[in-house]
N, C-alpha and C positions, 0 to 999 in steps of 0.2 A: 504494500500500500504506500502510495507516495505521501510525502510530508506536506503539511499545509503551512505556508509562510504568509503572515499578514503584514501588509505594508500600510502604515499610517502616514500619509503625505498629502499636504493640501494643494500642491501644484500638480494639475492634471497631467501635463506632459511628462514630468519627472516620474510621477506615480505609474503611468502607463509604460514608460520605458523600462523601469525596474521590473514591473510585473511581467512584461513580455520576456525579458532576459531570464527570469527565474523559471518561467514556464518552459523555456527551451531546455533548461537543465532538469526537467522532470518534476518540478514542484507544482503543487496546487497553490494558487495565489488568491488571497482575499484582500482586496484593496479598499481603503477607507480614506475619506477626505478630512475627517475631523475626529477629535477625541470622543465626542458624544456618539458619533456613528460607530466608531470602533468599540466603545465601551458597551453599547447595546448589543452588538454581535458577540463580544467576549462573554457577556453575562450568560449567553446560551451555551457557548462552547469555546474553550481556549484553543488557539492554533498551536502548532508545534514550535513555532518561532515567530517573533515579532520584530519588525524593523520600524523604527519610529523617528520622525523628524522632531526637533525640539519645538520650533514655532509652528503652531497649527491654527491657521485662520486668525481670528481675533484673540487667540490665546498665545501670547509670546512664549510661555513656558508650559504649554499644554502637553507637550511630549514628556516633560519631566513629571508632571502630575499623573499622566497615564502610566508611566514606568512605576511610579510609587504605588499606584493602585494595583497594577499587575503583580508586582513583587509581593504585595500583601496577600494576594490570592495564591501565588505559587512561588516557592523558593527555588524551583528548578527550571521554570520556563526560560528558554534562551531569549534574551532581549538585546537588541543591537540598535544603537543610535546611528542614523545616517543623516547628517545635517550640515548646513553651512556654518552653524555656530560651532567653531572649532578652536576657541580660545582655551588656554589651560584651565581657566576657571570653569568653563562649561564642561570640558572633558571630565574634570575631577568631580563636578556636581553629578554628572550622569553616572559615573562609576560608583560614587557613594550611594546613589539611590538604588543600586543593585544591577545596573546594566552589565552585560557580559563583555560588550565591546562598544567602541565609540569611534566612528569613522567620519571623515569629511566627505562632502559630496564631490570633492575632487577625486575621490578614490575610484579607480577603474572598475568596470563591471567584472572582469576576471578576478580582481582582488576581492571584491565584495562576495562573489560566489565562493571563493576559496575560504573566506572567513566563515561563511554560513556552513560550508561542509565541515570545517574544523569544529564548530560548535556542536553540530550533530554527532560527530565522532566522539566528542567528549561526553555527550549525553548517553550515547550507546555504551561507552565504557563504564560510566557510573551505574547504568541500569543492569549491566551484566552481573550474573551471580558471582559473588566473591568467594573464591576457594582459599581457605586458610592453608598456606603452604608451611605447615609445621613439621613435616617430614619429607626429606628429599632422598630419593633412592636413585643410584646410578651404578649399574653393574654390581660390584661387590661392596659398594659404599652405602651406608645409611647415615643420614644426618638428621638428628632430632632437635629441632630448633628450640622448643620450650625447655627441654632438659639439658640443652647445650651439650649434647652427647654425640660422638661420632664412632661408628663401628666399621671395621673392614673385615669382610668374611666372618661376620658375627663376633668379632673380637673388638673390644673397646680400645680406641686409640686415646692415649692420655695426653690430650692437647691442653695447652694453657688457654685462657680466655682470648688472648690476642691471636693465637694460632687458630682457634676455633673460628673466629670471625673472618680470618683470611681464607680458610678453607670454604666457609660459607659463601664468600664473595665469588670464588671461582666455581664452585659446584652449582650455584644457582643459575649460572649461564655457561654451561660447558661449551668449550670451543672458543669462547670469547676471551680475548686478551685483556687482562686486568693490569693496568699500569701500577707502578709502585705508589703513586699518589692515591689511586683508587683503593688499593689495599690498606693504606694508612687511614683513609676516611672510614672504611668499613670497620677497621679495628679500633678506631678512635684514638689513634696515637700519632705523635709527630716525631719522626725519627729520620735519620739519613738513609740513603739508598742501601748502604752497606748493611745496616741493621735489618732492613726488609729482606735482603738476600740471606742473611743469617737465619731469620725466622723461617724462610722457605726451606733452607737446608735442614733445619731441625724437624720441620714437618715431614719432609721426605724420609729422614732417618727413622722417625717414629713409625711410619707406615712400613718401611722396609724391615724394621725389627719384627713385625708380624708376618710380612710377606717379602722375602728377598727379591722377588720378581716385580715388585711394585714399580710402576712407571707411568703414573697417571698425570703427573704435573710436568708440563712442558715449559722450558725457558725460551721466550721469544726475545732474542738479543736486541737490545735497544728499545724494547717496547714494554716488556713485563712478563707475566706468567699466565698460564691458562690450564684448566683441567680438561683433559681430553674429552672430546664429544663422543 
């Protein structure tokens, strides 16, 4: 089912131009010339996203008022201002009222549609079921996040807290290179590169003490380390 985008814009030519562009991208479009007209329609059903001009007819800040009303009804409805009022004061005012984005009418249509697509992607991500990744399993390794416990071939690896978080950083994204700075952030430490290298060496030794054939951690010279995918 296609998404419904509402446009609240008092200038007919601009309103029609945006509406036609969005229809070409597959959106259903509901267009309104005034705050009162939009408010009456929204009372029946909210759209999936709203684009609002700040000045609406004889209401210089009608768009701000509409944004405030919409945000009071829905904390998650994507709201985007598209207006000639692009001073820092107006931008800050719109964002403080709860708008998700604030664009000038000088913004190109491709950029506008890209912002709309991005807002919908964010909404889809928030709506997706969240799986609590408390246990990671990869081949012979099991990492239990809540217990801060790592086992290899069902034998516990005696890692320090710092070593645990470094392993976690690599195992969570196997095959991805983690730089020394990223490993430091994950472990919440500030040390030099040589110290990170020492931690990695100790981690390898602890796994190899349980399995002499252990070879899961790759060194990517000049870049960092990764857990094999």
